[in-house]
All heavy atoms as TSV, in Angstrom:
chain	resi	resn	atom	element	x	y	z
A	1	MET	N	N	10.945	-7.791	-1.377
A	1	MET	CA	C	10.634	-6.784	-2.385
A	1	MET	C	C	9.153	-6.902	-2.849
A	1	MET	O	O	8.556	-5.811	-3.124
A	1	MET	CB	C	11.507	-7.077	-3.585
A	1	MET	CG	C	11.447	-6.020	-4.606
A	1	MET	SD	S	12.165	-4.491	-3.858
A	1	MET	CE	C	12.442	-3.550	-5.254
A	2	ARG	N	N	8.528	-8.044	-2.785
A	2	ARG	CA	C	7.101	-8.081	-3.201
A	2	ARG	C	C	6.244	-7.370	-2.233
A	2	ARG	O	O	5.174	-6.699	-2.641
A	2	ARG	CB	C	6.780	-9.619	-3.281
A	2	ARG	CG	C	7.034	-10.152	-4.574
A	2	ARG	CD	C	6.329	-11.518	-4.721
A	2	ARG	NE	N	7.316	-12.462	-4.478
A	2	ARG	CZ	C	7.184	-13.726	-4.068
A	2	ARG	NH1	N	5.862	-14.132	-3.927
A	2	ARG	NH2	N	8.145	-14.577	-3.875
A	3	ASP	N	N	6.591	-7.408	-0.917
A	3	ASP	CA	C	5.874	-6.739	0.120
A	3	ASP	C	C	5.844	-5.188	-0.155
A	3	ASP	O	O	4.843	-4.471	0.048
A	3	ASP	CB	C	6.256	-7.117	1.570
A	3	ASP	CG	C	5.923	-8.492	1.853
A	3	ASP	OD1	O	4.895	-9.048	1.400
A	3	ASP	OD2	O	6.770	-9.113	2.572
A	4	ARG	N	N	6.991	-4.741	-0.459
A	4	ARG	CA	C	7.080	-3.286	-0.678
A	4	ARG	C	C	6.317	-2.929	-1.991
A	4	ARG	O	O	5.665	-1.881	-1.989
A	4	ARG	CB	C	8.573	-2.889	-1.066
A	4	ARG	CG	C	8.766	-1.417	-1.243
A	4	ARG	CD	C	10.237	-0.976	-1.257
A	4	ARG	NE	N	10.597	-1.030	0.137
A	4	ARG	CZ	C	11.834	-0.785	0.454
A	4	ARG	NH1	N	12.712	-0.506	-0.364
A	4	ARG	NH2	N	12.227	-0.808	1.753
A	5	ALA	N	N	6.354	-3.736	-2.969
A	5	ALA	CA	C	5.465	-3.524	-4.081
A	5	ALA	C	C	4.005	-3.532	-3.698
A	5	ALA	O	O	3.139	-2.673	-4.351
A	5	ALA	CB	C	5.725	-4.456	-5.285
A	6	ARG	N	N	3.586	-4.366	-2.956
A	6	ARG	CA	C	2.159	-4.399	-2.513
A	6	ARG	C	C	1.786	-3.184	-1.709
A	6	ARG	O	O	0.666	-2.616	-1.951
A	6	ARG	CB	C	1.968	-5.660	-1.590
A	6	ARG	CG	C	1.931	-6.888	-2.330
A	6	ARG	CD	C	1.790	-8.115	-1.434
A	6	ARG	NE	N	1.859	-9.439	-2.318
A	6	ARG	CZ	C	2.138	-10.474	-1.665
A	6	ARG	NH1	N	2.037	-10.554	-0.292
A	6	ARG	NH2	N	2.242	-11.601	-2.291
A	7	VAL	N	N	2.660	-2.665	-0.836
A	7	VAL	CA	C	2.400	-1.513	-0.150
A	7	VAL	C	C	2.310	-0.322	-1.004
A	7	VAL	O	O	1.338	0.507	-0.925
A	7	VAL	CB	C	3.470	-1.177	0.941
A	7	VAL	CG1	C	3.361	0.221	1.574
A	7	VAL	CG2	C	3.455	-2.323	1.980
A	8	LEU	N	N	3.201	-0.179	-2.016
A	8	LEU	CA	C	3.097	0.858	-2.988
A	8	LEU	C	C	1.790	0.746	-3.823
A	8	LEU	O	O	1.196	1.854	-4.139
A	8	LEU	CB	C	4.298	0.838	-3.987
A	8	LEU	CG	C	5.585	1.285	-3.258
A	8	LEU	CD1	C	6.785	1.096	-4.196
A	8	LEU	CD2	C	5.553	2.646	-2.762
A	9	LEU	N	N	1.358	-0.405	-4.224
A	9	LEU	CA	C	0.148	-0.547	-4.946
A	9	LEU	C	C	-1.062	-0.068	-4.043
A	9	LEU	O	O	-1.989	0.615	-4.627
A	9	LEU	CB	C	-0.009	-2.009	-5.422
A	9	LEU	CG	C	-1.336	-2.286	-6.137
A	9	LEU	CD1	C	-1.518	-1.550	-7.356
A	9	LEU	CD2	C	-1.333	-3.864	-6.332
A	10	PHE	N	N	-1.083	-0.504	-2.770
A	10	PHE	CA	C	-2.083	-0.162	-1.892
A	10	PHE	C	C	-2.161	1.333	-1.732
A	10	PHE	O	O	-3.279	1.941	-1.730
A	10	PHE	CB	C	-2.044	-0.840	-0.555
A	10	PHE	CG	C	-2.967	-0.401	0.386
A	10	PHE	CD1	C	-4.272	-0.845	0.436
A	10	PHE	CD2	C	-2.688	0.536	1.460
A	10	PHE	CE1	C	-5.233	-0.436	1.391
A	10	PHE	CE2	C	-3.565	0.981	2.367
A	10	PHE	CZ	C	-4.903	0.368	2.284
A	11	ALA	N	N	-1.078	1.977	-1.691
A	11	ALA	CA	C	-0.980	3.471	-1.475
A	11	ALA	C	C	-1.522	4.094	-2.718
A	11	ALA	O	O	-2.303	5.163	-2.628
A	11	ALA	CB	C	0.450	3.974	-1.247
A	12	ALA	N	N	-1.179	3.605	-3.946
A	12	ALA	CA	C	-1.758	4.134	-5.165
A	12	ALA	C	C	-3.206	3.994	-5.304
A	12	ALA	O	O	-3.903	4.863	-5.684
A	12	ALA	CB	C	-1.073	3.530	-6.387
A	13	LEU	N	N	-3.726	2.804	-4.847
A	13	LEU	CA	C	-5.182	2.649	-4.948
A	13	LEU	C	C	-5.949	3.591	-3.872
A	13	LEU	O	O	-6.939	4.000	-4.222
A	13	LEU	CB	C	-5.489	1.139	-4.691
A	13	LEU	CG	C	-5.038	0.177	-5.785
A	13	LEU	CD1	C	-5.228	-1.278	-5.250
A	13	LEU	CD2	C	-5.813	0.451	-6.930
A	14	LEU	N	N	-5.360	3.701	-2.705
A	14	LEU	CA	C	-5.894	4.595	-1.776
A	14	LEU	C	C	-5.927	5.976	-2.246
A	14	LEU	O	O	-6.949	6.655	-2.118
A	14	LEU	CB	C	-5.073	4.450	-0.409
A	14	LEU	CG	C	-5.733	5.216	0.741
A	14	LEU	CD1	C	-7.129	4.747	1.008
A	14	LEU	CD2	C	-4.839	5.140	1.934
A	15	ALA	N	N	-4.947	6.437	-2.874
A	15	ALA	CA	C	-4.874	7.782	-3.474
A	15	ALA	C	C	-5.934	7.917	-4.508
A	15	ALA	O	O	-6.552	8.953	-4.607
A	15	ALA	CB	C	-3.437	8.081	-4.022
A	16	ALA	N	N	-6.092	6.867	-5.391
A	16	ALA	CA	C	-7.099	6.896	-6.398
A	16	ALA	C	C	-8.486	7.041	-5.842
A	16	ALA	O	O	-9.400	7.687	-6.360
A	16	ALA	CB	C	-6.911	5.751	-7.411
A	17	CYS	N	N	-8.704	6.340	-4.727
A	17	CYS	CA	C	-10.062	6.363	-4.067
A	17	CYS	C	C	-10.366	7.675	-3.465
A	17	CYS	O	O	-11.475	8.013	-3.264
A	17	CYS	CB	C	-10.055	5.275	-3.009
A	17	CYS	SG	S	-10.090	3.621	-3.565
A	18	THR	N	N	-9.390	8.438	-3.086
A	18	THR	CA	C	-9.665	9.765	-2.399
A	18	THR	C	C	-9.732	10.932	-3.388
A	18	THR	O	O	-10.022	12.008	-2.985
A	18	THR	CB	C	-8.511	10.124	-1.437
A	18	THR	OG1	O	-7.251	10.186	-2.143
A	18	THR	CG2	C	-8.403	9.099	-0.339
A	19	SER	N	N	-9.552	10.602	-4.704
A	19	SER	CA	C	-9.764	11.722	-5.619
A	19	SER	C	C	-11.285	11.703	-6.104
A	19	SER	O	O	-11.654	10.945	-6.861
A	19	SER	CB	C	-8.863	11.562	-6.769
A	19	SER	OG	O	-9.090	10.355	-7.508
A	20	GLY	N	N	-11.999	12.592	-5.572
A	20	GLY	CA	C	-13.453	12.716	-5.985
A	20	GLY	C	C	-14.066	13.811	-5.163
A	20	GLY	O	O	-13.393	14.661	-4.420
A	21	ARG	N	N	-15.345	13.891	-5.191
A	21	ARG	CA	C	-16.028	14.963	-4.388
A	21	ARG	C	C	-16.399	14.472	-3.061
A	21	ARG	O	O	-16.844	13.344	-2.833
A	21	ARG	CB	C	-17.240	15.394	-5.231
A	21	ARG	CG	C	-16.991	16.000	-6.522
A	21	ARG	CD	C	-18.165	16.572	-7.247
A	21	ARG	NE	N	-19.253	15.458	-7.289
A	21	ARG	CZ	C	-20.447	15.782	-7.488
A	21	ARG	NH1	N	-20.962	16.980	-7.626
A	21	ARG	NH2	N	-21.382	14.743	-7.637
A	22	ALA	N	N	-16.203	15.331	-1.999
A	22	ALA	CA	C	-16.575	15.057	-0.652
A	22	ALA	C	C	-18.066	15.240	-0.479
A	22	ALA	O	O	-18.613	16.168	-0.960
A	22	ALA	CB	C	-15.799	15.872	0.239
A	23	SER	N	N	-18.693	14.461	0.409
A	23	SER	CA	C	-19.999	14.649	0.769
A	23	SER	C	C	-20.024	15.610	1.968
A	23	SER	O	O	-19.000	16.068	2.392
A	23	SER	CB	C	-20.662	13.262	1.228
A	23	SER	OG	O	-20.002	12.811	2.314
A	24	GLY	N	N	-21.151	15.873	2.549
A	24	GLY	CA	C	-21.320	16.838	3.549
A	24	GLY	C	C	-20.476	16.540	4.903
A	24	GLY	O	O	-20.107	17.447	5.556
A	25	ASP	N	N	-20.310	15.284	5.150
A	25	ASP	CA	C	-19.554	14.916	6.362
A	25	ASP	C	C	-18.076	14.711	6.023
A	25	ASP	O	O	-17.215	14.131	6.971
A	25	ASP	CB	C	-20.082	13.540	6.911
A	25	ASP	CG	C	-20.037	12.404	6.069
A	25	ASP	OD1	O	-19.470	12.579	4.892
A	25	ASP	OD2	O	-20.368	11.250	6.346
A	26	GLY	N	N	-17.568	15.112	4.902
A	26	GLY	CA	C	-16.152	15.072	4.647
A	26	GLY	C	C	-15.738	13.899	3.986
A	26	GLY	O	O	-14.460	13.848	3.493
A	27	ARG	N	N	-16.563	12.874	3.832
A	27	ARG	CA	C	-16.159	11.592	3.234
A	27	ARG	C	C	-16.290	11.729	1.698
A	27	ARG	O	O	-17.143	12.408	1.241
A	27	ARG	CB	C	-16.990	10.447	3.642
A	27	ARG	CG	C	-16.765	10.073	5.064
A	27	ARG	CD	C	-17.751	8.973	5.567
A	27	ARG	NE	N	-18.320	8.172	4.546
A	27	ARG	CZ	C	-17.983	6.919	4.245
A	27	ARG	NH1	N	-17.000	6.317	5.001
A	27	ARG	NH2	N	-18.454	6.285	3.232
A	28	MET	N	N	-15.514	11.037	0.956
A	28	MET	CA	C	-15.605	11.006	-0.436
A	28	MET	C	C	-16.835	10.170	-0.931
A	28	MET	O	O	-16.984	9.162	-0.445
A	28	MET	CB	C	-14.316	10.532	-1.128
A	28	MET	CG	C	-13.179	11.373	-0.882
A	28	MET	SD	S	-13.463	13.024	-1.380
A	28	MET	CE	C	-11.868	13.627	-1.579
A	29	GLU	N	N	-17.593	10.626	-1.888
A	29	GLU	CA	C	-18.654	9.871	-2.369
A	29	GLU	C	C	-18.180	8.550	-3.095
A	29	GLU	O	O	-17.272	8.637	-3.910
A	29	GLU	CB	C	-19.519	10.820	-3.424
A	29	GLU	CG	C	-20.159	11.910	-2.795
A	29	GLU	CD	C	-21.001	12.760	-3.769
A	29	GLU	OE1	O	-21.215	12.241	-4.867
A	29	GLU	OE2	O	-21.421	13.820	-3.436
A	30	GLY	N	N	-18.690	7.608	-2.731
A	30	GLY	CA	C	-18.423	6.313	-3.339
A	30	GLY	C	C	-17.156	5.574	-2.770
A	30	GLY	O	O	-16.765	4.569	-3.113
A	31	ALA	N	N	-16.526	6.316	-1.785
A	31	ALA	CA	C	-15.298	5.768	-1.148
A	31	ALA	C	C	-15.650	4.667	-0.228
A	31	ALA	O	O	-16.703	4.617	0.402
A	31	ALA	CB	C	-14.566	6.826	-0.398
A	32	PRO	N	N	-14.878	3.623	-0.215
A	32	PRO	CA	C	-15.095	2.393	0.660
A	32	PRO	C	C	-14.953	2.809	2.127
A	32	PRO	O	O	-14.143	3.761	2.463
A	32	PRO	CB	C	-13.969	1.334	0.327
A	32	PRO	CG	C	-12.967	2.203	-0.311
A	32	PRO	CD	C	-13.570	3.348	-0.977
A	33	ASP	N	N	-15.535	2.157	3.043
A	33	ASP	CA	C	-15.271	2.351	4.382
A	33	ASP	C	C	-14.024	1.728	4.879
A	33	ASP	O	O	-13.870	0.439	4.586
A	33	ASP	CB	C	-16.484	1.780	5.326
A	33	ASP	CG	C	-17.740	2.536	5.222
A	33	ASP	OD1	O	-17.682	3.724	4.946
A	33	ASP	OD2	O	-18.784	1.943	5.276
A	34	LEU	N	N	-13.184	2.355	5.503
A	34	LEU	CA	C	-11.874	1.823	5.928
A	34	LEU	C	C	-11.756	1.866	7.417
A	34	LEU	O	O	-12.255	2.768	8.013
A	34	LEU	CB	C	-10.685	2.641	5.305
A	34	LEU	CG	C	-10.578	2.726	3.760
A	34	LEU	CD1	C	-9.436	3.682	3.416
A	34	LEU	CD2	C	-10.401	1.285	3.240
A	35	THR	N	N	-11.186	0.794	7.980
A	35	THR	CA	C	-10.824	0.789	9.414
A	35	THR	C	C	-9.321	0.517	9.669
A	35	THR	O	O	-8.736	-0.210	8.739
A	35	THR	CB	C	-11.736	-0.306	10.130
A	35	THR	OG1	O	-11.428	-1.628	9.565
A	35	THR	CG2	C	-13.193	-0.070	9.962
A	36	ASP	N	N	-8.955	0.991	10.711
A	36	ASP	CA	C	-7.462	0.713	11.054
A	36	ASP	C	C	-7.306	-0.329	12.106
A	36	ASP	O	O	-8.285	-0.280	12.970
A	36	ASP	CB	C	-6.626	2.003	11.323
A	36	ASP	CG	C	-7.197	2.785	12.448
A	36	ASP	OD1	O	-8.360	2.498	12.928
A	36	ASP	OD2	O	-6.489	3.694	12.806
A	37	THR	N	N	-6.426	-1.097	12.139
A	37	THR	CA	C	-6.184	-2.138	13.073
A	37	THR	C	C	-4.758	-2.023	13.684
A	37	THR	O	O	-3.848	-2.139	12.789
A	37	THR	CB	C	-6.521	-3.446	12.616
A	37	THR	OG1	O	-7.845	-3.566	12.185
A	37	THR	CG2	C	-6.345	-4.473	13.622
A	38	VAL	N	N	-4.482	-1.884	14.943
A	38	VAL	CA	C	-3.158	-1.933	15.449
A	38	VAL	C	C	-2.571	-3.365	15.568
A	38	VAL	O	O	-3.272	-4.186	16.106
A	38	VAL	CB	C	-3.137	-1.177	16.896
A	38	VAL	CG1	C	-1.810	-1.396	17.437
A	38	VAL	CG2	C	-3.630	0.187	16.829
A	39	ILE	N	N	-1.551	-3.564	14.851
A	39	ILE	CA	C	-0.944	-5.017	14.803
A	39	ILE	C	C	0.052	-5.034	15.848
A	39	ILE	O	O	0.180	-6.068	16.597
A	39	ILE	CB	C	-0.399	-5.276	13.474
A	39	ILE	CG1	C	-1.477	-5.251	12.383
A	39	ILE	CG2	C	0.396	-6.580	13.423
A	39	ILE	CD1	C	-0.983	-5.364	10.964
A	40	GLN	N	N	0.812	-4.045	16.100
A	40	GLN	CA	C	1.856	-4.003	17.075
A	40	GLN	C	C	2.087	-2.614	17.606
A	40	GLN	O	O	2.169	-1.639	16.739
A	40	GLN	CB	C	3.163	-4.512	16.577
A	40	GLN	CG	C	4.321	-4.702	17.612
A	40	GLN	CD	C	3.953	-5.761	18.680
A	40	GLN	OE1	O	3.430	-6.818	18.309
A	40	GLN	NE2	N	4.220	-5.478	19.850
A	41	SER	N	N	2.043	-2.398	18.862
A	41	SER	CA	C	2.304	-1.032	19.386
A	41	SER	C	C	3.598	-0.872	20.057
A	41	SER	O	O	4.385	-1.898	20.292
A	41	SER	CB	C	1.170	-0.680	20.361
A	41	SER	OG	O	1.261	-1.546	21.467
A	42	GLY	N	N	4.118	0.186	20.560
A	42	GLY	CA	C	5.256	0.419	21.265
A	42	GLY	C	C	6.580	0.503	20.413
A	42	GLY	O	O	7.615	0.422	20.913
A	43	LEU	N	N	6.374	0.745	19.085
A	43	LEU	CA	C	7.496	0.850	18.238
A	43	LEU	C	C	7.915	2.337	18.147
A	43	LEU	O	O	7.106	3.250	18.343
A	43	LEU	CB	C	7.071	0.448	16.801
A	43	LEU	CG	C	6.806	-1.041	16.618
A	43	LEU	CD1	C	6.114	-1.303	15.326
A	43	LEU	CD2	C	8.031	-1.938	16.925
A	44	SER	N	N	9.230	2.521	17.883
A	44	SER	CA	C	9.787	3.882	17.889
A	44	SER	C	C	10.011	4.220	16.417
A	44	SER	O	O	11.031	3.873	15.924
A	44	SER	CB	C	11.091	4.010	18.751
A	44	SER	OG	O	11.660	5.272	18.608
A	45	VAL	N	N	9.106	5.015	15.882
A	45	VAL	CA	C	9.158	5.424	14.396
A	45	VAL	C	C	9.388	4.228	13.589
A	45	VAL	O	O	10.534	4.076	12.967
A	45	VAL	CB	C	10.046	6.609	14.252
A	45	VAL	CG1	C	10.051	7.138	12.851
A	45	VAL	CG2	C	10.117	7.613	15.282
A	46	PRO	N	N	8.403	3.344	13.397
A	46	PRO	CA	C	8.556	2.219	12.436
A	46	PRO	C	C	8.789	2.706	11.019
A	46	PRO	O	O	8.161	3.701	10.582
A	46	PRO	CB	C	7.181	1.503	12.616
A	46	PRO	CG	C	6.255	2.391	13.233
A	46	PRO	CD	C	7.107	3.375	14.043
A	47	TRP	N	N	9.713	2.167	10.342
A	47	TRP	CA	C	10.130	2.642	9.097
A	47	TRP	C	C	9.861	1.696	7.909
A	47	TRP	O	O	9.411	2.220	6.880
A	47	TRP	CB	C	11.708	2.813	9.190
A	47	TRP	CG	C	12.234	3.744	8.258
A	47	TRP	CD1	C	13.075	3.472	7.105
A	47	TRP	CD2	C	12.053	5.217	8.224
A	47	TRP	NE1	N	13.341	4.614	6.475
A	47	TRP	CE2	C	12.807	5.733	7.084
A	47	TRP	CE3	C	11.422	6.081	8.986
A	47	TRP	CZ2	C	12.777	7.030	6.782
A	47	TRP	CZ3	C	11.487	7.457	8.737
A	47	TRP	CH2	C	12.126	7.910	7.588
A	48	ASP	N	N	9.975	0.494	8.040
A	48	ASP	CA	C	9.741	-0.501	6.978
A	48	ASP	C	C	9.359	-1.853	7.612
A	48	ASP	O	O	9.642	-2.076	8.786
A	48	ASP	CB	C	10.875	-0.564	6.037
A	48	ASP	CG	C	10.478	-1.236	4.633
A	48	ASP	OD1	O	9.330	-1.456	4.473
A	48	ASP	OD2	O	11.431	-1.592	3.901
A	49	LEU	N	N	8.671	-2.660	6.839
A	49	LEU	CA	C	8.474	-4.009	7.425
A	49	LEU	C	C	8.686	-5.039	6.283
A	49	LEU	O	O	8.602	-4.766	5.073
A	49	LEU	CB	C	7.092	-4.179	8.048
A	49	LEU	CG	C	5.868	-3.832	7.203
A	49	LEU	CD1	C	5.363	-5.318	6.775
A	49	LEU	CD2	C	4.830	-3.279	8.009
A	50	ALA	N	N	8.890	-6.313	6.739
A	50	ALA	CA	C	9.098	-7.475	5.766
A	50	ALA	C	C	8.598	-8.681	6.465
A	50	ALA	O	O	8.629	-8.757	7.706
A	50	ALA	CB	C	10.549	-7.567	5.295
A	51	PHE	N	N	8.144	-9.659	5.717
A	51	PHE	CA	C	7.747	-10.928	6.216
A	51	PHE	C	C	8.664	-12.007	5.772
A	51	PHE	O	O	8.966	-12.067	4.568
A	51	PHE	CB	C	6.293	-11.158	5.872
A	51	PHE	CG	C	5.341	-10.263	6.436
A	51	PHE	CD1	C	4.877	-9.201	5.791
A	51	PHE	CD2	C	4.800	-10.517	7.712
A	51	PHE	CE1	C	3.957	-8.319	6.413
A	51	PHE	CE2	C	3.857	-9.687	8.308
A	51	PHE	CZ	C	3.461	-8.555	7.590
A	52	ALA	N	N	8.980	-12.920	6.761
A	52	ALA	CA	C	9.732	-14.168	6.393
A	52	ALA	C	C	8.811	-15.216	5.895
A	52	ALA	O	O	7.628	-15.119	6.160
A	52	ALA	CB	C	10.632	-14.586	7.608
A	53	PRO	N	N	9.328	-16.133	5.219
A	53	PRO	CA	C	8.578	-17.286	4.625
A	53	PRO	C	C	7.742	-18.024	5.784
A	53	PRO	O	O	6.627	-18.539	5.519
A	53	PRO	CB	C	9.401	-18.208	3.937
A	53	PRO	CG	C	10.612	-17.390	3.515
A	53	PRO	CD	C	10.703	-16.333	4.641
A	54	ASP	N	N	8.354	-18.026	6.967
A	54	ASP	CA	C	7.680	-18.673	8.052
A	54	ASP	C	C	6.703	-17.880	8.770
A	54	ASP	O	O	6.125	-18.256	9.827
A	54	ASP	CB	C	8.729	-19.351	9.056
A	54	ASP	CG	C	9.482	-18.199	9.692
A	54	ASP	OD1	O	9.291	-16.972	9.443
A	54	ASP	OD2	O	10.398	-18.531	10.527
A	55	GLY	N	N	6.418	-16.674	8.340
A	55	GLY	CA	C	5.372	-15.820	9.015
A	55	GLY	C	C	5.875	-14.729	9.900
A	55	GLY	O	O	5.137	-13.907	10.322
A	56	ARG	N	N	7.132	-14.820	10.273
A	56	ARG	CA	C	7.701	-13.784	11.201
A	56	ARG	C	C	7.705	-12.380	10.502
A	56	ARG	O	O	7.841	-12.407	9.259
A	56	ARG	CB	C	9.171	-14.043	11.632
A	56	ARG	CG	C	9.243	-15.260	12.486
A	56	ARG	CD	C	10.628	-15.549	12.870
A	56	ARG	NE	N	11.316	-15.961	11.584
A	56	ARG	CZ	C	12.641	-16.010	11.443
A	56	ARG	NH1	N	13.396	-15.629	12.397
A	56	ARG	NH2	N	13.207	-16.262	10.315
A	57	MET	N	N	7.357	-11.392	11.287
A	57	MET	CA	C	7.467	-9.980	10.740
A	57	MET	C	C	8.648	-9.253	11.277
A	57	MET	O	O	8.864	-9.278	12.452
A	57	MET	CB	C	6.178	-9.244	11.157
A	57	MET	CG	C	6.061	-7.844	10.654
A	57	MET	SD	S	4.473	-7.134	11.010
A	57	MET	CE	C	4.615	-6.750	12.754
A	58	PHE	N	N	9.418	-8.655	10.404
A	58	PHE	CA	C	10.500	-7.813	10.767
A	58	PHE	C	C	10.189	-6.399	10.529
A	58	PHE	O	O	9.618	-6.089	9.467
A	58	PHE	CB	C	11.755	-8.255	9.910
A	58	PHE	CG	C	12.251	-9.614	10.145
A	58	PHE	CD1	C	11.783	-10.655	9.463
A	58	PHE	CD2	C	13.238	-9.908	11.153
A	58	PHE	CE1	C	12.162	-11.873	9.751
A	58	PHE	CE2	C	13.613	-11.086	11.497
A	58	PHE	CZ	C	13.201	-12.128	10.680
A	59	VAL	N	N	10.469	-5.511	11.573
A	59	VAL	CA	C	10.152	-4.139	11.425
A	59	VAL	C	C	11.359	-3.332	11.720
A	59	VAL	O	O	12.080	-3.632	12.748
A	59	VAL	CB	C	9.072	-3.666	12.441
A	59	VAL	CG1	C	8.812	-2.142	12.375
A	59	VAL	CG2	C	7.749	-4.462	12.235
A	60	THR	N	N	11.728	-2.492	10.842
A	60	THR	CA	C	12.826	-1.576	11.190
A	60	THR	C	C	12.368	-0.345	11.645
A	60	THR	O	O	11.296	0.248	11.308
A	60	THR	CB	C	13.713	-1.302	9.865
A	60	THR	OG1	O	12.964	-0.691	8.787
A	60	THR	CG2	C	14.310	-2.570	9.282
A	61	GLU	N	N	13.183	0.273	12.660
A	61	GLU	CA	C	12.812	1.606	13.175
A	61	GLU	C	C	13.743	2.662	12.698
A	61	GLU	O	O	14.906	2.223	12.319
A	61	GLU	CB	C	12.871	1.474	14.703
A	61	GLU	CG	C	11.806	0.507	15.316
A	61	GLU	CD	C	11.955	0.398	16.856
A	61	GLU	OE1	O	13.071	0.329	17.370
A	61	GLU	OE2	O	10.881	0.368	17.417
A	62	ARG	N	N	13.424	3.861	12.671
A	62	ARG	CA	C	14.215	4.947	12.169
A	62	ARG	C	C	15.598	5.062	12.751
A	62	ARG	O	O	16.581	5.343	12.011
A	62	ARG	CB	C	13.515	6.274	12.259
A	62	ARG	CG	C	14.120	7.277	11.501
A	62	ARG	CD	C	13.205	8.568	11.640
A	62	ARG	NE	N	13.589	9.502	10.514
A	62	ARG	CZ	C	12.972	10.564	10.316
A	62	ARG	NH1	N	12.030	10.908	11.083
A	62	ARG	NH2	N	13.312	11.377	9.351
A	63	MET	N	N	15.677	4.677	13.976
A	63	MET	CA	C	17.013	4.739	14.650
A	63	MET	C	C	17.939	3.570	14.415
A	63	MET	O	O	19.110	3.595	14.749
A	63	MET	CB	C	16.830	4.887	16.196
A	63	MET	CG	C	16.038	6.125	16.607
A	63	MET	SD	S	16.814	7.627	16.019
A	63	MET	CE	C	18.354	7.724	16.936
A	64	GLY	N	N	17.511	2.686	13.591
A	64	GLY	CA	C	18.284	1.475	13.201
A	64	GLY	C	C	18.058	0.157	13.790
A	64	GLY	O	O	18.653	-0.896	13.424
A	65	ASN	N	N	17.025	0.138	14.665
A	65	ASN	CA	C	16.695	-1.096	15.300
A	65	ASN	C	C	15.952	-2.070	14.323
A	65	ASN	O	O	15.220	-1.489	13.593
A	65	ASN	CB	C	15.946	-0.889	16.580
A	65	ASN	CG	C	16.573	-0.143	17.535
A	65	ASN	OD1	O	17.769	-0.224	17.861
A	65	ASN	ND2	N	15.801	0.762	18.307
A	66	ILE	N	N	16.132	-3.314	14.469
A	66	ILE	CA	C	15.373	-4.208	13.699
A	66	ILE	C	C	14.555	-5.163	14.821
A	66	ILE	O	O	15.245	-5.747	15.677
A	66	ILE	CB	C	16.194	-5.276	12.858
A	66	ILE	CG1	C	16.935	-4.392	11.793
A	66	ILE	CG2	C	15.293	-6.267	12.126
A	66	ILE	CD1	C	17.896	-5.197	10.984
A	67	VAL	N	N	13.253	-5.174	14.738
A	67	VAL	CA	C	12.476	-5.871	15.723
A	67	VAL	C	C	11.731	-6.993	14.941
A	67	VAL	O	O	11.263	-6.847	13.928
A	67	VAL	CB	C	11.434	-4.897	16.369
A	67	VAL	CG1	C	10.685	-5.661	17.428
A	67	VAL	CG2	C	12.126	-3.600	16.826
A	68	MET	N	N	11.790	-8.215	15.624
A	68	MET	CA	C	11.203	-9.310	14.984
A	68	MET	C	C	9.980	-9.696	15.853
A	68	MET	O	O	9.945	-9.788	17.085
A	68	MET	CB	C	12.102	-10.570	14.962
A	68	MET	CG	C	11.568	-11.733	14.303
A	68	MET	SD	S	12.404	-13.265	14.561
A	68	MET	CE	C	12.162	-13.527	16.262
A	69	PHE	N	N	8.889	-10.079	15.190
A	69	PHE	CA	C	7.618	-10.572	15.903
A	69	PHE	C	C	7.253	-11.941	15.219
A	69	PHE	O	O	7.188	-12.124	14.031
A	69	PHE	CB	C	6.499	-9.565	15.676
A	69	PHE	CG	C	6.830	-8.237	16.215
A	69	PHE	CD1	C	7.167	-7.232	15.352
A	69	PHE	CD2	C	6.679	-8.027	17.585
A	69	PHE	CE1	C	7.439	-5.978	15.902
A	69	PHE	CE2	C	6.943	-6.730	18.093
A	69	PHE	CZ	C	7.383	-5.736	17.216
A	70	ASP	N	N	6.909	-12.842	16.163
A	70	ASP	CA	C	6.548	-14.205	15.657
A	70	ASP	C	C	5.096	-14.114	15.110
A	70	ASP	O	O	4.319	-13.224	15.577
A	70	ASP	CB	C	6.634	-15.276	16.802
A	70	ASP	CG	C	8.028	-15.634	17.091
A	70	ASP	OD1	O	8.781	-15.737	16.203
A	70	ASP	OD2	O	8.231	-15.817	18.316
A	71	SER	N	N	4.714	-14.940	14.241
A	71	SER	CA	C	3.300	-15.039	13.635
A	71	SER	C	C	2.384	-15.420	14.782
A	71	SER	O	O	2.743	-16.272	15.568
A	71	SER	CB	C	3.279	-15.778	12.450
A	71	SER	OG	O	3.614	-17.151	12.749
A	72	ALA	N	N	1.224	-14.952	14.801
A	72	ALA	CA	C	0.249	-15.334	15.812
A	72	ALA	C	C	-0.574	-16.430	15.416
A	72	ALA	O	O	-0.863	-16.727	14.323
A	72	ALA	CB	C	-0.507	-14.110	16.268
């Protein structure tokens, strides 16, 4: 449940960062530079994720599959 709360908080902060005036290149003035990183590919419509205390990551897919990944 804590991970879901963190994701919701991140989404709220991201939304707050995007409310402002855009510069000439479409970026918001004062917005931080964000980069995306692929953690796992090959998933079929990932729906939610959770972490076990030992670091394993569980991902649910929209069709009902639960996929587990060991921590790296």
